[in-house]
N, CA, C and O of each residue as an XYZ file, in Angstrom:
412
protein
N      23.598     -9.858    -12.771
C      22.720     -9.873    -11.677
C      21.511    -10.643    -11.849
O      20.850    -10.459    -12.871
N      21.081    -11.603    -10.856
C      19.975    -12.339    -11.138
C      18.580    -11.462    -11.017
O      18.476    -10.504    -10.250
N      17.613    -11.886    -11.809
C      16.406    -11.352    -11.716
C      15.711    -11.337    -10.358
O      15.733    -12.345     -9.652
N      15.149    -10.315    -10.008
C      14.501    -10.368     -8.632
C      14.229     -8.970     -8.034
O      14.674     -7.934     -8.528
N      13.512     -9.026     -7.004
C      13.262     -7.794     -6.445
C      14.256     -7.394     -5.420
O      14.755     -8.265     -4.707
N      14.576     -6.177     -5.290
C      15.555     -5.510     -4.374
C      14.947     -5.973     -2.952
O      13.750     -6.131     -2.713
N      16.093     -6.168     -2.002
C      15.735     -6.563     -0.615
C      14.978     -5.418     -0.054
O      14.364     -5.639      0.990
N      14.915     -4.179     -0.597
C      14.184     -2.992     -0.120
C      12.689     -3.014     -0.274
O      11.889     -2.396      0.428
N      12.376     -3.930     -1.440
C      10.987     -3.971     -1.782
C      10.204     -4.544     -0.813
O      10.655     -5.534     -0.236
N       8.905     -4.035     -0.458
C       8.169     -4.571      0.575
C       7.788     -6.090      0.406
O       7.661     -6.835      1.379
N       7.631     -6.462     -0.786
C       7.269     -7.971     -1.109
C       8.504     -8.854     -0.748
O       8.271     -9.984     -0.319
N       9.766     -8.449     -0.880
C      10.983     -9.057     -0.471
C      10.957     -9.344      1.075
O      11.095    -10.464      1.566
N      10.741     -8.054      1.846
C      10.571     -8.029      3.221
C       9.650     -8.827      3.686
O      10.055     -9.660      4.498
N       8.502     -8.837      3.422
C       7.346     -9.687      3.772
C       7.662    -11.217      3.518
O       7.343    -12.056      4.360
N       8.280    -11.550      2.368
C       8.619    -12.854      2.132
C       9.593    -13.230      3.062
O       9.466    -14.357      3.542
N      10.563    -12.525      3.437
C      11.576    -12.974      4.408
C      10.960    -13.098      5.795
O      11.198    -14.078      6.501
N      10.223    -12.173      6.155
C       9.326    -12.390      7.470
C       8.525    -13.522      7.466
O       8.589    -14.271      8.442
N       7.787    -13.780      6.551
C       6.682    -14.973      6.667
C       7.501    -16.282      6.443
O       6.980    -17.322      6.846
N       8.791    -16.350      5.813
C       9.494    -17.511      5.756
C       9.763    -18.084      7.046
O       9.949    -19.297      7.135
N       9.809    -17.226      8.202
C      10.077    -17.691      9.511
C       8.976    -18.449     10.167
O       9.184    -19.229     11.097
N       7.698    -18.185      9.621
C       6.611    -18.715     10.205
C       6.014    -20.007      9.366
O       5.238    -20.813      9.879
N       6.443    -20.083      8.122
C       5.903    -21.104      7.297
C       6.869    -21.511      6.193
O       7.719    -20.729      5.768
N       6.720    -22.744      5.742
C       7.542    -23.295      4.838
C       7.509    -22.716      3.335
O       6.557    -23.044      2.627
N       8.395    -21.967      2.879
C       8.337    -21.411      1.552
C       9.265    -21.984      0.548
O       9.249    -21.704     -0.651
N      10.203    -22.938      1.225
C      10.970    -23.699      0.297
C      10.790    -25.141      0.737
O      10.221    -25.384      1.802
N      11.261    -26.117     -0.056
C      11.206    -27.613      0.291
C       9.878    -28.110      0.593
O       8.861    -27.428      0.460
N       9.903    -29.332      1.008
C       8.679    -30.028      1.232
C       7.842    -29.528      2.382
O       8.277    -29.031      3.421
N       6.514    -29.739      2.035
C       5.555    -29.295      3.086
C       4.668    -30.448      3.154
O       4.755    -31.403      2.382
N       3.758    -30.338      4.153
C       2.663    -31.246      4.461
C       1.680    -31.241      3.301
O       1.286    -30.185      2.806
N       1.295    -32.422      2.883
C       0.289    -32.333      1.611
C      -0.987    -31.394      1.703
O      -1.421    -30.771      0.734
N      -1.503    -31.362      2.891
C      -2.655    -30.460      3.014
C      -2.214    -28.956      2.850
O      -2.991    -28.155      2.330
N      -1.008    -28.582      3.279
C      -0.535    -27.208      3.194
C      -0.240    -26.962      1.725
O      -0.612    -25.918      1.191
N       0.391    -27.857      1.094
C       0.914    -27.762     -0.265
C      -0.418    -27.382     -1.305
O      -0.462    -26.508     -2.171
N      -1.420    -28.310     -0.915
C      -2.655    -28.103     -1.707
C      -3.384    -26.824     -1.417
O      -4.031    -26.282     -2.314
N      -3.315    -26.313     -0.212
C      -3.859    -24.970      0.300
C      -3.045    -23.887     -0.486
O      -3.628    -23.043     -1.165
N      -1.783    -23.931     -0.383
C      -1.003    -22.946     -0.944
C      -1.012    -22.855     -2.425
O      -0.834    -21.757     -2.951
N      -1.221    -24.010     -3.201
C      -1.442    -24.033     -4.600
C      -2.713    -23.336     -4.931
O      -2.808    -22.545     -5.870
N      -3.771    -23.680     -4.063
C      -5.143    -23.103     -4.453
C      -5.151    -21.628     -4.218
O      -5.868    -20.929     -4.934
N      -4.311    -21.013     -3.143
C      -4.380    -19.720     -2.887
C      -3.562    -19.099     -4.129
O      -4.038    -18.179     -4.796
N      -2.484    -19.581     -4.355
C      -1.602    -18.969     -5.448
C      -2.415    -18.801     -6.841
O      -2.374    -17.813     -7.575
N      -3.113    -19.909     -7.025
C      -3.822    -19.984     -8.235
C      -4.892    -18.862     -8.288
O      -5.057    -18.261     -9.350
N      -5.604    -18.563     -7.225
C      -6.574    -17.581     -7.006
C      -6.036    -16.279     -7.171
O      -6.595    -15.439     -7.876
N      -4.945    -16.059     -6.538
C      -4.081    -14.765     -6.650
C      -3.758    -14.476     -8.053
O      -4.045    -13.359     -8.484
N      -3.230    -15.290     -8.776
C      -2.763    -15.180    -10.254
C      -4.116    -14.985    -11.044
O      -4.220    -14.123    -11.916
N      -5.066    -15.763    -10.720
C      -6.344    -15.330    -11.579
C      -6.929    -14.032    -11.314
O      -7.488    -13.389    -12.203
N      -6.812    -13.597    -10.033
C      -7.355    -12.311     -9.687
C      -6.587    -11.208    -10.297
O      -7.199    -10.215    -10.693
N      -5.210    -11.293    -10.418
C      -4.426    -10.277    -11.051
C      -4.664    -10.149    -12.494
O      -4.990     -9.096    -13.042
N      -4.460    -11.428    -13.160
C      -4.550    -11.422    -14.719
C      -6.020    -11.244    -15.290
O      -6.187    -10.796    -16.424
N      -7.019    -11.585    -14.522
C      -8.457    -11.372    -14.948
C      -8.676     -9.928    -15.060
O      -9.579     -9.464    -15.757
N      -7.906     -9.254    -14.418
C      -8.146     -7.597    -14.505
C      -7.344     -7.066    -15.680
O      -7.339     -5.853    -15.891
N      -6.678     -7.885    -16.440
C      -5.879     -7.397    -17.555
C      -4.396     -7.159    -17.129
O      -3.610     -6.735    -17.977
N      -4.035     -7.375    -16.037
C      -2.786     -7.146    -15.574
C      -1.778     -8.219    -15.763
O      -2.178     -9.378    -15.881
N      -0.632     -7.973    -15.800
C       0.363     -9.071    -15.922
C       0.936     -9.390    -14.571
O       1.116     -8.467    -13.778
N       1.250    -10.687    -14.233
C       1.750    -10.904    -12.936
C       3.359    -10.508    -12.938
O       4.237    -11.108    -13.559
N       3.516     -9.429    -12.148
C       4.911     -8.987    -12.032
C       5.177     -8.936    -10.476
O       4.358     -9.395     -9.679
N       6.357     -8.359    -10.091
C       6.677     -8.257     -8.825
C       5.829     -6.980     -8.290
O       5.393     -7.010     -7.139
N       5.595     -5.860     -9.125
C       4.764     -4.719     -8.773
C       3.382     -5.155     -8.645
O       2.769     -4.805     -7.637
N       2.773     -5.913     -9.577
C       1.264     -6.315     -9.361
C       1.082     -7.191     -8.107
O       0.162     -7.122     -7.293
N       2.096     -7.998     -8.107
C       1.895     -9.082     -6.832
C       1.921     -8.262     -5.613
O       1.059     -8.362     -4.740
N       3.014     -7.370     -5.552
C       3.305     -6.360     -4.352
C       2.017     -5.546     -4.082
O       1.627     -5.440     -2.919
N       1.352     -4.979     -5.075
C       0.095     -4.293     -4.860
C      -1.026     -5.142     -4.395
O      -1.818     -4.752     -3.537
N      -1.088     -6.253     -4.938
C      -2.182     -7.295     -4.500
C      -1.980     -7.385     -3.014
O      -2.915     -7.166     -2.244
N      -0.742     -7.713     -2.587
C      -0.406     -8.153     -1.229
C      -0.685     -6.962     -0.254
O      -1.209     -7.165      0.842
N      -0.323     -5.726     -0.676
C      -0.557     -4.614      0.159
C      -2.123     -4.276      0.389
O      -2.600     -3.920      1.466
N      -2.803     -4.443     -0.762
C      -4.306     -4.480     -0.555
C      -4.994     -5.510      0.241
O      -5.963     -5.216      0.940
N      -4.503     -6.767      0.155
C      -4.902     -7.833      0.886
C      -4.552     -7.559      2.405
O      -5.395     -7.728      3.287
N      -3.416     -7.177      2.633
C      -2.958     -6.806      4.142
C      -3.811     -5.726      4.626
O      -4.340     -5.804      5.735
N      -3.988     -4.642      3.794
C      -4.814     -3.593      4.170
C      -6.322     -4.036      4.863
O      -6.826     -3.606      5.901
N      -6.837     -5.026      3.931
C      -8.159     -5.619      4.162
C      -8.187     -6.350      5.468
O      -9.128     -6.252      6.256
N      -7.152     -7.065      5.664
C      -6.914     -7.921      6.904
C      -6.961     -7.106      8.202
O      -7.617     -7.361      9.212
N      -6.123     -6.060      7.972
C      -5.992     -4.991      9.165
C      -7.042     -4.389      9.531
O      -7.262     -4.147     10.718
N      -7.915     -4.028      8.484
C      -9.248     -3.272      8.685
C     -10.137     -4.272      9.397
O     -10.857     -3.809     10.281
N     -10.195     -5.516      9.158
C     -11.056     -6.511      9.833
C     -10.412     -6.908     11.161
O     -10.969     -7.738     11.879
N      -9.359     -6.390     11.477
C      -8.847     -6.592     12.952
C      -8.026     -7.996     12.862
O      -7.885     -8.599     13.926
N      -7.548     -8.489     11.845
C      -6.775     -9.631     11.771
C      -5.395     -9.402     12.458
O      -4.843     -8.328     12.218
N      -4.777    -10.287     13.283
C      -3.552    -10.183     13.738
C      -2.661    -11.408     13.610
O      -2.972    -12.477     14.137
N      -1.614    -11.250     12.944
C      -0.714    -12.329     12.451
C      -0.011    -12.972     13.688
O       0.455    -14.110     13.650
N       0.033    -12.152     14.805
C       0.642    -12.778     15.849
C      -0.055    -13.904     16.563
O       0.559    -14.826     17.099
N      -1.415    -13.784     16.547
C      -2.214    -14.749     17.117
C      -2.697    -15.972     16.280
O      -3.312    -16.923     16.763
N      -2.362    -15.846     15.022
C      -2.824    -16.729     13.953
C      -1.883    -17.955     13.633
O      -0.690    -17.758     13.403
N      -2.407    -19.180     13.621
C      -1.506    -20.163     13.354
C      -1.546    -20.458     11.724
O      -0.862    -19.690     11.048
N      -2.113    -21.257     11.186
C      -2.329    -21.214      9.630
C      -3.803    -21.006      9.304
O      -4.458    -21.862      8.709
N      -4.280    -19.899      9.693
C      -5.625    -19.550      9.214
C      -5.715    -19.164      7.867
O      -4.679    -19.252      7.208
N      -6.753    -18.746      7.306
C      -6.962    -18.451      5.895
C      -6.059    -17.367      5.441
O      -5.374    -17.504      4.427
N      -6.039    -16.218      6.217
C      -5.095    -15.086      5.783
C      -3.785    -15.418      5.917
O      -3.033    -14.804      5.161
N      -3.238    -16.287      6.727
C      -1.826    -16.607      6.899
C      -1.510    -17.491      5.631
O      -0.481    -17.278      4.990
N      -2.300    -18.374      5.311
C      -2.146    -19.196      4.124
C      -2.147    -18.469      2.878
O      -1.447    -18.857      1.943
N      -3.000    -17.275      2.777
C      -2.950    -16.561      1.546
C      -1.636    -15.891      1.375
O      -1.027    -15.881      0.305
N      -1.159    -15.248      2.636
C       0.139    -14.552      2.554
C       1.239    -15.480      2.210
O       2.053    -15.204      1.329
N       1.278    -16.642      2.934
C       2.417    -17.604      2.529
C       2.396    -17.867      1.039
O       3.449    -17.870      0.400
N       1.144    -18.103      0.432
C       0.951    -18.420     -0.873
C       1.547    -17.367     -1.838
O       2.248    -17.674     -2.803
N       1.204    -16.071     -1.491
C       1.755    -15.030     -2.191
C       3.437    -14.971     -2.146
O       4.156    -14.776     -3.126
N       3.818    -15.158     -0.955
C       5.343    -15.113     -0.731
C       6.075    -16.180     -1.414
O       7.186    -15.980     -1.903
N       5.393    -17.472     -1.466
C       5.917    -18.500     -2.096
C       5.898    -18.412     -3.569
O       6.779    -18.954     -4.237
N       4.892    -17.723     -4.120
C       4.577    -17.378     -5.570
C       5.835    -16.289     -5.922
O       6.510    -16.390     -6.946
N       5.991    -15.459     -5.119
C       7.043    -14.525     -5.409
C       8.318    -15.107     -5.647
O       9.074    -14.780     -6.562
N       8.532    -16.003     -4.768
C       9.932    -16.775     -4.808
C      10.000    -17.596     -6.092
O      10.968    -17.559     -6.851
N       8.895    -18.350     -6.290
C       8.830    -19.301     -7.324
C       9.131    -18.589     -8.674
O       9.922    -19.038     -9.503
N       8.349    -17.316     -8.829
C       8.465    -16.658    -10.005
C       9.815    -15.857    -10.233
O      10.096    -15.318    -11.304
N      10.666    -15.841     -9.034
C      11.904    -14.979     -9.090
C      11.799    -13.657     -8.965
O      12.675    -12.882     -9.350
N      10.611    -13.271     -8.362
C      10.358    -11.877     -8.095
C      11.112    -11.424     -6.898
O      11.396    -10.228     -6.826
N      11.461    -12.214     -5.974
C      12.371    -11.948     -4.709
C      13.503    -13.064     -4.673
O      13.396    -14.201     -5.131
N      14.495    -12.569     -4.103
C      15.768    -13.535     -3.970
C      15.754    -14.198     -2.803
O      16.658    -14.987     -2.530
């Protein structure tokens, strides 16, 4: 069985959902690729600088905390195009796929 997170894992579900609004595979516009790379690097740095390893669980925990903060501020994914929050979530989802945490 390939390494990866079960489809029941929240990280897998969100990755599947956000794939519908943004490119997680294949070519993307240069500006978006740069933005996603920068967000992914910041997420990785945030996780490992605290002494944790980048795993499906730590990335999922980061994602849940990030989403909780977004919701507390009143962010709504329905009304957002590619705002900062949406790009951050897309970067997390893309990172999860690239690292093999989700299938």
